[in-house]
C-alpha positions in Angstrom: -21.4 -14.4 6.1 -19.5 -14.5 2.8 -18.1 -17.8 1.6 -15.4 -16.1 -0.4 -11.8 -16.8 0.8 -9.7 -13.9 2.0 -7.9 -12.0 -0.7 -4.7 -12.2 1.5 -4.0 -14.8 4.1 -0.7 -15.1 6.1 -0.1 -17.9 8.6 2.9 -17.9 10.9 5.0 -15.9 8.4 8.7 -15.3 9.5 11.1 -13.5 7.2 14.9 -13.0 7.7 17.6 -11.3 5.7 20.7 -13.4 6.2 20.6 -13.9 10.0 18.5 -10.9 10.8 14.9 -11.6 11.5 12.7 -8.9 10.0 9.2 -10.3 10.5 8.2 -12.8 13.2 5.2 -15.2 13.2 2.8 -12.9 11.3 -0.7 -14.2 10.9 -3.1 -11.8 9.0 -6.2 -12.1 7.0 -7.5 -9.4 4.6 -11.1 -9.7 3.4 -12.2 -9.0 -0.1 -13.3 -5.4 -0.5 -11.6 -4.1 2.6 -9.3 -1.1 3.1 -6.4 -2.0 5.4 -3.5 0.2 6.5 -0.3 -1.3 7.7 1.3 1.1 10.2 4.4 1.0 12.4 7.7 2.8 13.1 10.6 3.0 10.6 12.4 -0.3 10.3 9.4 -2.3 11.6 9.2 -4.5 8.5 6.2 -2.9 6.8 7.7 -2.8 3.3 9.1 -6.4 3.7 5.6 -7.5 4.7 4.2 -5.9 1.5 6.9 -7.5 -0.7 6.2 -10.9 0.9 2.5 -10.6 0.1 3.5 -9.7 -3.5 5.6 -12.8 -3.7 8.8 -10.8 -4.1 10.3 -12.1 -0.8 10.0 -15.7 0.3 9.4 -16.3 4.0 11.7 -18.7 5.9 8.6 -20.1 7.7 4.9 -19.8 7.2 2.5 -19.5 4.3 1.3 -16.6 2.2 -1.7 -16.9 0.0 -3.2 -14.3 -2.4 -6.5 -15.0 -4.2 -6.4 -18.4 -2.5 -3.0 -19.4 -4.2 0.6 -19.2 -2.9 1.9 -15.7 -3.4 5.0 -16.9 -5.2 2.9 -18.9 -7.7 0.1 -16.6 -8.8 0.6 -17.0 -12.5 -2.0 -15.0 -14.5 -3.7 -13.9 -11.3 -0.7 -11.5 -10.7 -2.1 -9.2 -13.3 -5.1 -8.5 -11.0 -2.7 -6.7 -8.5 -2.0 -3.0 -8.9 1.2 -1.9 -7.1 2.4 1.6 -6.1 6.0 1.4 -4.7 7.8 3.9 -2.5 8.8 7.0 -4.5 12.5 6.6 -3.6 12.5 3.4 -5.6 11.7 5.4 -8.8 14.4 6.8 -11.1 13.1 10.3 -11.8 16.0 10.9 -14.3 14.8 8.2 -16.7 13.3 10.0 -19.8 9.8 8.7 -19.8 6.5 10.5 -20.2 3.6 10.3 -17.7 1.4 8.3 -20.1 4.2 5.8 -20.8 4.4 5.2 -17.0 0.7 4.5 -16.9 0.9 2.2 -19.9 3.3 0.1 -17.9 0.3 -1.0 -15.9 -1.0 -2.8 -19.0 2.1 -4.8 -19.7 1.1 -7.8 -17.6 -2.0 -8.1 -19.7 -0.2 -7.6 -23.0 2.4 -10.3 -22.5 5.7 -10.5 -24.3 6.2 -8.8 -27.7 2.6 -7.5 -28.0 2.1 -3.8 -28.7 -0.6 -1.9 -26.9 -3.9 -1.8 -28.7 -7.0 0.4 -28.6 -8.3 -1.2 -25.3 -5.0 -0.6 -23.6 -4.9 3.1 -24.7 -8.5 3.6 -23.6 -7.6 2.0 -20.2 -4.7 4.4 -19.8 -6.8 7.4 -20.7 -9.6 6.4 -18.3 -7.1 5.9 -15.5 -5.3 9.2 -16.1 -8.6 11.1 -16.3 -9.9 9.5 -13.1 -6.7 10.6 -11.3 -6.8 14.1 -12.8 -3.5 13.8 -14.7 -4.7 13.4 -18.3 -3.5 16.9 -19.2 0.0 15.8 -18.0 0.2 12.8 -20.3 3.0 14.3 -22.5 5.1 15.7 -19.6 8.3 13.9 -18.5 7.9 12.2 -15.2 10.8 14.0 -13.6 9.2 17.4 -14.3 6.1 16.6 -12.2 5.5 17.6 -8.6 5.5 14.9 -5.9 1.7 14.9 -5.8 1.4 14.7 -9.6 3.9 11.8 -9.7 2.0 9.9 -7.1 -1.2 10.3 -9.1 0.5 9.1 -12.2 1.7 5.9 -10.4 -1.7 5.4 -8.9 -3.1 5.7 -12.5 -0.6 3.1 -13.6 -1.9 0.7 -10.9 -5.5 1.5 -11.7 -4.8 0.8 -15.5 -4.2 -2.8 -14.6 -8.0 -3.0 -13.7 -7.0 -4.6 -10.3 -8.9 -6.6 -7.8 -6.2 -5.8 -5.2 -4.4 -2.5 -4.9 -1.2 -2.4 -2.9 0.5 0.9 -2.0 3.7 1.5 -0.1 3.8 4.9 1.7 1.9 6.7 -1.1 1.8 10.1 0.6 5.5 10.4 1.4 6.7 13.8 0.3 3.3 15.3 -0.6 1.4 18.0 1.3 -1.6 17.3 3.6 -4.2 18.4 1.1 -2.8 16.0 -1.5 -2.6 13.2 1.0 -6.2 13.6 2.0 -7.2 13.7 -1.7 -5.4 10.4 -2.4 -7.0 8.7 0.7 -10.4 9.8 -0.6 -9.7 8.3 -4.0 -8.5 5.1 -2.4 -11.7 4.9 -0.4 -13.7 5.4 -3.6 -11.8 2.5 -5.2 -12.7 0.4 -2.2 -16.4 1.3 -2.5 -16.2 0.1 -6.1 -15.1 -3.4 -4.9 -11.3 -3.1 -5.0 -9.4 -4.4 -2.0 -6.9 -1.8 -0.9 -3.8 -2.5 1.2 -1.6 0.5 2.1 1.5 1.1 4.2 1.3 4.5 5.9 3.0 6.6 8.5 0.0 9.0 8.8 -1.4 7.1 11.8 -4.0 9.8 12.8 -5.2 10.9 9.3 -5.3 7.4 7.7 -7.5 6.1 10.5 -10.3 8.3 9.2 -10.4 6.5 5.9 -9.6 2.8 6.4 -11.8 0.2 7.9 -8.9 -1.8 9.4 -5.3 -1.3 10.6 -2.5 -3.8 11.1 0.0 -2.5 13.7 3.4 -4.0 12.9 6.7 -3.8 14.7 8.5 -7.0 13.4 5.5 -8.9 14.7 1.8 -8.1 14.5 1.1 -6.0 17.5 -2.7 -5.5 16.8 -5.1 -5.9 14.0 -8.7 -4.6 13.7 -10.8 -1.5 13.4 -8.9 1.8 14.0 -11.1 2.9 16.9 -10.6 -0.4 18.7 -6.8 -1.1 18.2 -5.3 2.4 18.1 -4.8 2.8 21.8 -2.1 4.2 24.0 -1.0 0.7 24.9 -0.7 -0.3 21.2 1.2 2.8 20.3 3.6 2.4 23.1 4.2 -1.3 22.2 4.9 -0.3 18.5 7.0 2.8 19.0 8.9 1.7 22.1 8.3 5.0 24.0 5.6 6.9 25.7 2.9 7.5 23.0 -0.6 8.8 23.3 -3.3 8.7 20.6 -6.0 11.3 20.6 -9.3 10.8 18.9 -10.9 14.2 19.5 -11.4 16.7 16.8 -11.6 16.2 13.0 -8.1 14.7 12.7 -7.0 12.1 15.3 -3.3 12.5 16.0 -0.5 10.8 17.9 1.9 12.5 20.4 5.2 10.7 21.2 7.2 11.7 24.3 10.7 10.4 24.2 12.4 9.3 27.4 14.9 11.9 28.7 18.5 11.1 27.8 20.9 10.4 30.6 23.5 13.2 31.0 
């Protein structure tokens, strides 16, 4: 058994906005080199959980440690985290080229008032080439398709040369083929030693790629390997209705049957 500490460790974490409790008593451990998906319904607290792990939100109770240190006090270790936010948080009207977006991934390593050097430009080029967007380097971000933009933002995260890659709904607004391609890339990154943590709504598809899922609906409903924890009981507890998860075929899928409304 490895003696290395978990990359992410949460103990009894509770988060509230004003008087509204968003996360309740979350305890979760993410091992180094794993690929974990956080799943759950809308409003379940998934993005808040990610922001808490990144040290952007402070819990009212509990402890969050990343790389063995408090998430809010990572210091220089923060540069070892690559982050891909939700697309709706991005201003597509801002006049910036694709390669400039990817270069932003190098800023934490550059520090204040330092200009990018040869090593930074090479890291950007390698990341864009790896994601298949090098030919788009001069294109304005707003002119790209949803799938192209997601690859540019993933290249930005990869340009940081991260130990931990965190993604919040990276396949929102892209087609099924693009989603699967992104998942395959993330699995490749994991196999190269990067720990991957991803929020996803694609319950059935994502289960084919990850080695663990954390089912969240304000609290941690279940955590473990997809084939073990993605059961009808877990789905019903998360989604608050009758839900069935089917494992047959190439793409497992979930069917939700809402209760009939009273007339």
